[in-house]
C-alpha positions, 0 to 999 in steps of 0.5 A: 593161207588163212590158217596155219598148222598149229593154229588153235581154234574153238569151233561152236556148233550153231544152235538152230532150234530152241533147246539145242544143247551147246557143243564145242570142239577145241583143238589145233590145226593140222592142215587147212585148204580152201575152207576145210580144216583137219583139227585134233582136239577135244569135243565138249558136250552138255552133261544133262545130269550135272547141268554143265559142259564136260570135255570128252577125254578121247582126243579126236581128229576131225575134218570140218568144213568151216564154210558150212554155215552151221559152225562159228569158228574162233581163232584162239591166241597162240600162247593158249595150251588147248589141253588146259582149257576149261569151259565154266559157267559164270552166272549167266555166261559160259566162259572159256578159261586157261591157266595163264589168265586167258578168259573168253566169254563164249555165251551165245545169248545175252542175259536180260536183267 
């Protein structure tokens, strides 16, 4: 089996149109079977008023098809505590970071200098 219970994932919704806002889901796998995952975690959405990504406080259980073509899925290191992760803006990059020196650039475009 490709994914196991307890694996940690970052799921990014593919932006299909110019102006589409970033949307992410970060959580832990509860079950996986043939490209479909049941995952518990938090949704991250773009806060238009403040211009940053915020985590919705309510925890969700989602059933997601990873083979849909509209999602990008990243497996996070096992030691990462998903409840402590933050998404921050660093200059031209979006960065996923945790309290244990974990950092991952999740930008979907390259800034041209």
